[in-house]
N, C-alpha and C positions, 0 to 999 in steps of 0.2 A: 149103848154099845160103844166100845172103844174103837176109834178110827185114827189111823195115821195116814195123812195125805201129803205126798211129796210133790213138789213142782219146781220148775225152773230149769229143767234140762233142755238139751237141744243139740244142734250140730254146730261145731265151732272148729276153727282151724288151730293147728298146733301153735302154742304160744298165747292163745286167747284165754278168756276168763268167763266163768259162769258163777251165778249165785243160786244155790239150791235152798229151798224153804221146806220145812216140815211143819204141818199143823197137826197137833195132837188134840183130840177131842176134849172138850171141857169136862167130860165125865172122869178124866184122870185128875182127881182132886189132889193127888200127891205129886203132881208134876214137878213142883219146886224142889222136892226132896229126893228126886231121882237123878241118877246119871243117865245121859243120853249119848247115843252114838250114831254116826253115819257109816253105813255099810255099802259095799258094792259087790255086784256079781257080774263078771264078764262071761261071755259065751264059753261053755265047756269048763268053767272053773267054779270052785266053791265060793260061796259068799264070804267076804272078808270084812273085818272091821278096819276102817281107815282113819277114823277120828272119833274121839270121845271127849265129853265134857262132864265133869262131876257136878254134884248139886252146888258146890261152892264156887264153880267156875274154873277149876283147874282143867287143863287140856292135855291130851296125849295124842300123838299121831303115829301112824305107820311110817316106817322109814321111807317108803316109796312116795309119800306125799308131804313129808316134813319140809317146811320152808315154803311150800306152795299153797297148801290148803289151810283155812282157818275156820274152826267151828265156834259158834256162839249160840247163845240162848236168850230168849226174851220171856221170862217167867210169867209176866202179866198177861201174855197172849198165848201161853202154851205153844211157843214156837221154838224151833231149832233151825239154825242156818249153817250152810257150808259155803264159804267163799273159796272158789277154786281159781287159782292163777297159774300162769305158765303151763297150761294144759298140754299133755302129751298124748299121742295115739294110744298108749297103753293105759290111759285113764278111761278109755271107752268101756262102759258098763252100764247096768241099771243100778241106780243109787237108791238106797232105802234108809229110813231112820227108824230107830227103835230104842227101847231102853237097854241098859247094860245088864245088871243083875236080874232085873224083872223085864221080861219082854212081852209084847202084845202080838196079836195077829198082824202079820206083815201087810203093809199097804201095797199099792200097785207099783210103787217105785217111779222113778223118773229117768228116762234114757238120756245118757250123755254120750255123744259120739264126737270124737276128736279126729279130724282128718289131717293127714301129713302133708 
């Protein structure tokens, strides 16, 4: 059974940093060939894609996080990371990882709360 497990969230003051991790189960044998993304959902809002990384390592970011967030991947461990710097209160949300063109059942996410 495919599982996505996000971790690393927490409460941080504005301007702080967090590093999120996503562990994709080893049953995803084509992990290396897939693009992956970090998504977030704030209360009362739709889930949005904030960062993506292609199978080749190319990255794209939403304008709201560009220059502050960095997505990376570690294919040998089926891991995807999101380094978040200069956090703002509007970054408060539950963060999820998933594929791009191919998505799996959503994990539980990890809560990020940024206080002003």
